[in-house]
N, C-alpha and C positions, 0 to 999 in steps of 0.2 A: 478413508484408506488407512489400514493399519500397517505399522512397520513389521517386517518379517523378523521373528525372534532370532537373534544372533546374526542377522544379515544373511545375504545370499552367497557370500564368499567372493564375488566379483562386483566391483562398484563402478558406476559411471562417474567420471570426473566432471565436476561442474563448479559453479560459484554464483554467489549473489554479490553484486557490486553496487555500492551506494554512490549515486551520482550527486545527491543533495536533495533537500526537502523530502518529498515522498517518492522521488525518482530513483528506481533501482533497475538494474539489468540482471535477470535471472537466466542462467545458462545451465540447462540440465536435460539429460535424456534426449539430446538432439534438438531441443527447442531453445529459442532465445526470446525472452519475454521482457518487455519494457513496461514499467509501471509509472503512472501519473507523471507524464513528461513535463518537466519544468526546467527550462534552459536559460532563463533570464540571468543577466550578469549582476554582480554586486552593485547596488545603487539604483538599479532599475525598479520601476513600480509594477507590482502585480495588481490587477484590477479584480475586485472581489464582488462586484455588483452592488446595487443600491447606493451608489456613490462612494463606496468604500474602496480603499486601496492601501497597500503596504509596501514599503521599500525593502528590497532584498539585502540581507546583511552578509551572505556567504556567496562563494563562487562555485558554480557547478563544475564537476570534473570532466564533463563531456559536452559537446554541442551536437545538434542533429546530424551534421555532415560527418561526424566521427563515429556514429553508431554502426554496429555490425548489421547485416540483414536481419530483419525482425520477423518472427512468426506471428506475434500478436502483441498488442498494447492492451493492458488492463487498466482502466480508468475508473477511479472510485467516484468521481463527480466532476462537474465542469466548473471549476473556479480557476482564476488566473494564476494561482500558485500550483496548479495541478495539470493544467493544459494551457500553456501560454502562447503568446503570439509567435514566438520562435518555433515552437512545436507545430503550430498551425501552418507556418510557412515552410518548415523544413522536412516534415514527415511526408512520405509518398502518399498520394491520395488513395491508393488502393490498399493501404495498411489495414489489416484486420484489427478493429478496436472493439473490445467487449466492455460494456458500461451500462449505466442506468438508462431507462427509457427517455427521460428528459434530456440527458446529455446526448443520446443517440440522435434525437430529432435535430438538435442544433448542429451536430457534426455532419449530418447528411446535407444540411443546407450549406455548410462550408465546403462541401465537395468530397467528404470522406464517405464514399458510398458503401464500403465494406465494413459496416458497423453492425454489431449484434447487441440488442437490448435485452437485459435480464431483469426480471423481478426477483425478489428474495426467494432463495432456494431453487431457482431455476438454474440450469446448467447448459454449457455449450462445450462440445468436445472438438478438438483439433487433432487431425491425424497426420503423421509424417513418417514415411519410410517404415511403417509397421508399428511405430510408437504412437502413444496418445497423450494428450494433455486435456484434462477436464477442468473447466473454470466454473465454479459455483458461486452465485451471489449470496453473501451472508448479510445478516441484518446490520444496519448502520443508521445512526441519527446524528446529524450535525449540530442539532440543538434540541432542547426539551421544551415542552409546553407550546405556547402560541408562537414562539420564535421559529419553530420548524417551518412555518409557512413562508418565512422570509429568506430561507436558505435552501439551496438545491438539495434534492434527494441524494443520499450517499449510500454506496454499497461497500461492504467488506467483500473479500474474495477468498475462496479456498481453491488453491491450485493443486491438482493431483497429477503428478507425472508418472506415466507407466512406460518405461523404456522397453525395448525389445530384449529377448533372451532372458538371462537370469540376473540382469542388473537390478539394483534395488529400486522399488518405487519411492516416491518422495512426495510429501504433502507440505504445502506452505500456506499459512493463513496470513492475510494482509488485512489489518483492521479497518483501513480507510479512516477518514476524518470523523470518527464516531465518539460520542460520549458513552459511558457505561449505562446500560439500561437492561431491563429484564429480558428482552428478546435475545440478548446475547447468550443467555443460558442454554439455548438450543444448540449452540456451536459444539461444546464438548459432548453433548448427547449424540450428535450426528458424526462428529469427528474426534473421538476420544484420544487418538494417538498421533497428534500433529507433530511433524518433525521440526518445522521452523515457523516462527512468528515474526512478522514485520509490524512493529508498533508505531502508529502515528501519534506522537506526543506533542509537546510544545505549549500546552495550556493556552491555546490561542484565545484571545478575548477581543470582542468587538465592542464599540461604544455602548454604554448602558447607563442606568440610573446611578447617580452619585459619583460618576467618574470611575467606577470600579470596573466597568465592562462586563460582558456576558461571556461565560466560558463556552467555547464551541469545538474544542478538541481536548483530548485527555491531558490533564496535568500529571504530575508525578504520582499523586495519590490514586487517581483513577486508573493510570497505567498499571500500577501495582494491583489494584482491584481486579482488573481484567486478566492480568497474569495469573493471579490466584484462581480465577474462574476457569480459564482455558488451558493453561499449563502446557505450552509446546515444549519439546525437548530442548530447543534453543530459541532464544528470543533476541532480536536485534532492534534496538530503539532507533527510529529515524524521525524526520519531520520535527526537528527542534532547533531553536536558535538560528533559524534561517531568515526569518522576517521579524520586523519590529513588533507585530501583533502577537508573537509567540512569547508569552510572559513566564512560562515555567521552564527552567533550565534542565538539562540532562541530570545535573547533580540532584535535583529534587526527586526524580524517579529512582536514581541509584540509592539514595538515602532510604527511600521507602522499601526498596527491594532488600537492602541490608537489614533494616529494622525488622522485617517480617521473615527473614531467613529464606527468601525465595531463591531458587537455583536456575541456572541455565542461561542467564543474560550474557550475551556476547557483544562487545563494543566493536563497531566497524567505523573507521574514519571515512569522511568523504573522499572518494577516489580509491578506496581500498575494498577488499573482498573477503567474504566468508566462504571457505571451501565447502563444497557439497559432495556427498552427503556429510552432514556435520558429525564430528566424532561423538 
């Protein structure tokens, strides 16, 4: 979806609110979207599979009972820091969840029957009061090489909001827990005019050889690499400094952004919001 040159003159009022980790609330065009619901409290453990866990270092700004009515949950993958036991207990079982095929199978077993599974570049459109929201699965890899088999499949997402009347459309790219790889080059070819990017950073490392750990989410350098490649008008870093396994601080990303002269990064604190459409 391309931005309209000069805007349409009348704008829909909305916002992206950062709850913590990869959890955001996107309110635009009459739709309310929740991403990667993680509501564990500071000090609680997130279970990551294969016997791995990590303790939360931050406090989420909301709990499930405080959420507004949701139109859809967009879930990049099924890990305990993206869909936790509080989300499993607190979200209504009829919530529409758009996610990967592997995650969808498990969610249905858990009783979430209104779940849509997408392969890369497949789309699902939600309609409401004449407006539409199209969610397209973008490429994502939680690890590279043989380690991919040990971690769940991951999808990025492109959300395209088409409000009614002459309000501005809006496109939001959510990276998901991906590392930078060649398949991501297709994103700017298909979506050259993205309005907002939500960047999963943190430089998450899981145990590996020589005690160094293996990188499974973008660190500061990779985050800047993807920003150079995709180039949304505004980019909001999220998913950093929330768990002990996140080893790359926000400052590492900001230093790379400054060194390369990249533009459009907007910082949003946990519990705070970015107005939409972005200026």
